[in-house]
C-alpha positions in Angstrom: 181.6 133.6 -87.6 183.4 130.3 -88.1 186.6 129.1 -86.6 188.9 127.9 -89.4 190.1 124.8 -87.5 186.7 123.7 -86.2 185.3 120.5 -87.7 181.7 121.5 -87.0 182.2 124.9 -88.6 183.6 123.0 -91.7 180.5 120.7 -91.7 178.2 123.7 -91.5 180.0 125.4 -94.4 179.8 122.2 -96.5 183.6 121.7 -96.5 183.2 118.3 -94.8 180.3 116.1 -95.9 177.6 115.2 -93.5 174.2 113.5 -93.5 171.9 116.5 -93.0 168.8 116.1 -90.8 167.8 119.8 -90.8 169.0 123.3 -91.7 167.8 126.8 -91.2 169.5 130.2 -91.0 170.9 129.6 -87.5 171.0 125.8 -87.0 172.3 122.7 -88.6 171.5 119.1 -87.6 173.3 116.1 -88.9 173.8 112.4 -88.1 176.6 111.4 -85.7 179.4 109.6 -87.5 179.8 107.1 -84.6 176.2 106.7 -83.3 175.6 105.4 -79.8 171.9 104.7 -80.5 169.7 103.7 -83.4 168.8 107.4 -83.8 171.7 109.8 -83.0 172.1 113.2 -84.5 173.6 116.5 -83.5 172.1 120.0 -83.5 174.7 122.8 -83.8 174.4 126.5 -84.1 175.9 127.8 -87.4 177.7 130.5 -85.4 180.7 129.2 -83.6 180.1 129.0 -79.9 182.8 127.0 -78.1 180.6 125.3 -75.5 177.6 125.6 -73.3 179.8 127.3 -70.8 180.1 130.2 -73.3 176.4 130.9 -73.5 175.1 134.3 -72.5 171.6 135.8 -72.2 171.8 136.7 -75.9 171.7 132.9 -76.7 168.5 132.2 -74.9 166.4 132.2 -78.0 168.8 130.1 -79.9 168.9 127.4 -77.2 165.2 127.5 -76.8 164.9 126.8 -80.6 167.3 123.9 -80.3 165.4 122.4 -77.4 162.0 122.7 -79.1 163.4 121.4 -82.4 164.9 118.3 -80.8 161.6 116.5 -80.2 160.3 117.2 -83.7 163.5 115.9 -85.3 163.7 112.9 -83.0 160.2 111.8 -84.1 161.1 112.4 -87.8 164.3 110.4 -87.5 162.5 107.4 -86.0 162.2 107.8 -82.3 159.0 106.4 -80.8 156.4 108.8 -79.4 156.2 109.7 -75.7 155.7 108.1 -73.2 156.6 104.6 -74.5 159.2 105.9 -77.0 161.4 108.8 -76.3 164.9 110.2 -76.7 167.8 111.7 -74.7 169.3 115.1 -75.1 173.0 115.5 -74.1 175.3 118.5 -74.1 178.9 117.7 -73.1 180.7 120.7 -71.8 184.4 120.9 -71.3 187.0 118.2 -70.9 185.6 116.8 -67.7 182.1 116.9 -69.2 183.3 114.7 -72.2 183.3 117.5 -74.8 185.5 116.4 -77.7 184.6 119.0 -80.3 184.7 122.6 -79.0 181.7 123.9 -80.9 178.5 123.8 -78.9 176.5 120.7 -80.0 173.4 119.0 -78.7 173.3 115.2 -79.1 169.8 113.7 -79.6 169.7 109.9 -79.2 166.8 107.5 -79.1 165.4 104.3 -80.5 164.9 100.8 -79.2 167.3 99.7 -76.4 169.9 98.4 -75.8 172.1 101.2 -77.1 175.8 100.9 -77.9 176.6 103.3 -75.1 174.7 105.5 -72.7 
């Protein structure tokens, strides 16, 4: 269920290279190509979902998995442990929400401050 012109669908399919962080049957995580923080990766569903605004009750389990996977991957990628360390989870939704790629993606950012942005 990929969109032929979607850059994230192409990354998931291996048509565009990425620095993989994690992969399972439903999710793919990879490093952001323009990181805002020392640790900055994205978690995307393999199935194309345009945005968070397109989620329905059938996606509850998927989003729950993303949100419970984020802390584990953040630590593995070098974020410090809570409470002194930590990370930020951001989901941009729609043009006014800052979404640039219209494939649902969750940014996970962390590491020592100051960050480039955010």
